N, C-alpha and C positions, 0 to 999 in steps of 0.2 A: 824887588821880591820881602814881605813886610816878614817882620822879626815879634817874636811875644814874650815877655818876661814874665816870669814867677814868682814868689819870692815865698815863702816858711819864715814865720818868724813861732820858733818854739822855746819852751823855756829851758833846751840847753844849745839847741842849734839852731843858726839861721843859715838855710838854704837859699840859693838862688838858681836860677835856671832861662838861657835863655835859648828858645826854638823858632822850629818854621811853622806858618800854619798848618805843617803837618806832622809836626811835633817829632820833629827831626835837634838833637841836641846839638847846639852851636857850641856853650858854654855852660860849665854848672861849677860852683862855690858851695865848698861846706867851710861855716866857723863859727868856735862857739857864741853862745849867745853873751853878751856884756849884760851882767846881771844888777848894774847900780853900779854907785849907791844913789845914781841920780836919773829923773826920765833923758838929760845931756847924752849923761854918758849910755845910759841903753840906748839910745836911737843913734850915736855916733857908731856905736856897735855896726848894728843894720847900717847905715851911709858908706863903710868902709866894706860892707859884703857886696852891696851895690857896686860900687865903683871896681871892686876888684874885677866882679864879674862881668860888665861891661867891657872891660879894658881888657880879658883874656878873649872875650865874644869877637873884637874890632869892629863890632854895629855902635853907629854912634848911637846916643838917644833918641835923634830927632826919627830915627827908623823902625822907632819901637811903638809899632800896630796899638797895641794892648796891655795892659799891667794886671797882673792877680794878685793882692796880697792876702794869706790864708794866716791865721793866727789865734796864737792860744786866745781863749777869753777868761772872764767875760768883756763883750767888746759892746761898743755903742756904735756897730756897723752904722745907719745914718750920718752918726757926728764924725767916722772916720776915727775915734780912738779904743784904746784898749782900756777901762773901764779901771781893772784892778789885776795886780801880778802877782798872786796867791802863788804860783810854785818860782819865782825867783827869789835869790837872794835879799834881794830889796823890795821894800811895800811901795810899789808904786802907782801914783792913778791919772787919770784920765793922759795917758802918753799916744802924741798926735802921731798916729803910724800915717796914716793917709798920705798927709802932708808930709810929713817925713819923705814917704817912698818917692810920689809924687816929684819930689823938688827935684829930680834927679834925671824927668823925661821933661819932654815939650808940652806947654799947657792945654795942647786939645787932644794930648794921649789920655786914650777911658784908663781910669783906675777902679778895681772892684776890691773891694776889703771884704771878706767874707772868714767865719769860723773853721781853722787847720782841720777839724775832724767832717764839719761840711765838703771843704775841696778834698778830703779822700772818699769821701761819697760822691762826688762828682768824676773822679778818676773810676771809680771804681763803677760808677753805671756807663762808661763810657762806651761801652759796646752794644749799649740797651737790650741784652739780653733776660735778662731782669726786671721786671717793673717794679720791685718793692727790696730795697738792696739799704744792706747797713753798714758801715765804716764805722769797727770799734776800734779806737786805737789806747792802748796800755804802756803808756809811757810814764813821764815825769806825773805829768795827770794823767786822769782818763775822761773820756770825751767820747760823744758821736756823732755821726752826720747819718742823714735817714732820705731816702726818697720813695716815696710811698706814691702809688700809679702813676710812677713817670715822674713826679715833682719832687725836687729839690726841697727840702724843709727849712726855712730859717728863722720863723718864727721872730718874735718883737727883740728889735736890737740886735738881732743875726746872731740868738743864743738860744734854738734850740736844739731840744736833745744834748741838754747837758747831764748826762746819765752820769757821770764821775760823779757828781752831786744826789744822787739817789738816795734814801737814805736805808738802809739794808740792818741795820740794828738800834732802834730808838733809843734803847735801852744804854747803850756802849757811852764811855768814857772816849771815847778815839778820838779825837781831832785831825779835821782835813784842816788840808791849808787855807781852806776859806773862812776858817775858822766857828765852821761848826762841827758837831759828831754825828759820830753814826752813818757815815757818810763811805759808799760803796770808793773812792777816792781816797779814804786816808785808810782803809787797812790793804789796798790794793795795787797801788801806784807808785812807780819805783820813789817816787822821791819820800813816800810814807811805810812801806815795807819795811826798813830798818827798824824806824821807832815801833812799828806792832809788834816785828820780834824781841826787842827787847823789854816793853812790856809784858809779854809771854814770858818771857823767862825770868819775870818776878814774880807775876800773879801764879805759876804754874811749875816754880820752880827745875826748868828744863837745863839739863846739862850742856853745856856747848865748848868746843874753842873758839869758836869764833870772837872778832873785838868785841867787848860792852859795852862800848861808847859809843855813843848816836855820831860822831867827829868820826870814828874809825869805822863800822859799820856799814856797807853796802849792800845794793839788791843783788848786784851780778855776785856779790860773794854769798850769799845766802842760796844763789839758786847753785851755784857751782859747790856747795858743800852737801846741797841735799841728795838722802841716803845714804850719805856717812855720817852725817852730826846730827845729832837727836831736835837742835834748836831749828836746825834750816829745815829739815826734814816737815818736822810740827808749822815750820810757817809758810811753806810751801803747801803743803793738804790746804790748811785754813784759806791760806790764799788762793787755790783752784776753787773753794768752795763760795769763798764769795764771789768770785768771780762768776762763778755758774749762776750762783742767784740775780746776779746784774745781769745777766746776760737772757735771766729767764724773766723778768722785768719788763726787758727791750724787747724783747720778742710778743711778749703779750701786749704792748702799746703799740709798736709799730707792724705787726705781721708780714716781717720780711723773709724774699725767700729763699736770702742768705745773708749770712753775716761775714764778712770780712774784716780779717782781724792785723792791725800792725801797730806801731809804735816800739820803742827799744825794748821794754820787758819782752814781749811777744817775740818780738824779730828775733833777739837773743836768745830767747828759752822753749822752742817754738814746741818741744813735745811737752815739757812740765808745763806752761802755760793752756795750751788748745785741749790735752787728752785732757784733763780735769773738768774740763768745759762742756765738752762731749759726753763723757760719762756720767755727769753730775744732773747736768739741764734737765733732763726728764723728768728728776725728782718734783723739779718746780712746776713744772709746766701742764697744761689744761690742754694743752696743741701737740701737734707734731713740734716736732723740732726740725727749724732749718737747717740746712747746709751751714756748718762755720768752719772755714778754711782759712789760713795765712793769706795776708793779702800778696797778689804776682808781682807788684810793685817795689816791694820793700821800702829802703827809708823815701825813695824817690816819692811814694803815692802822693801826698799832700803837693808838693810844691809842682806835679805833675796835674794833680787838681785847680791849681791857683792857674797853672799855664792857660788850661781848658777854661777857665772862668774867664779868661783878658782876653780869650778867642771869641768867648760867645759874646761878654759887652763889646768888642771893637764891630762884631756885625751887627750886633742892634743899633750900636751910633752911624752908622752908614746908614 
């Protein structure tokens, strides 16, 4: 029986999955992502997660028929590297991701690398009910995977639909993890919401009982306090508007039948995240709004897409 291996290398967690060709789970492991400080330390965390998953599965590396890697970007998919790591604690460059993962398997095993949000789109498009699907991840960062007319968009170097870097406010000084200003991700990603909240507190003198240092304040605390704390309420309201504006741009760019939303920020706060998008997106659209819903795959959407990509790559190699 052939087995397939998928790995989701996120800024927060590394998730690995071994399945059969029918996507029956054999083993699944999730571990915190090593934040550096070096490339070797980062890849050592990936090595450990892979070895733990193979040990739990009882499947020998030679029995793996295909490997799919999904990772945050920006990527150079042809070279098999993560070009930069804007959402890690360490600023790393040219991380040899495909080489690191492939070293655990037989030399002839097909290994495919794709953007994590693209992998989410592969999973969402699996049933083929809709020809045009967007998977939007609202997590440590913000990104999207896009399927147009049943074709998965990869783009140059595998970096299509880096929607988190849509410029929503060219006049803003709010800095994104990539270093640029005014980006969607700079306002509404889990990594940047706390800094945005503290800036609003200073600019508009909003009272709060929340921690007022970047080290102590978290996005989850802000969402938990919304409705009770004035600053948290204001921030969640603003983030909802930014998300609606970002989704409107995404809809105009790709004309999806539906938008599936995942990532930790959305999965942990579904009503607070999705309701404002649904309510406000029409304010910015010149077309009808598509269906906007939470992904049914939960935390497994990206790693499931990685496995599906592995299955497809192996079938094409036969």
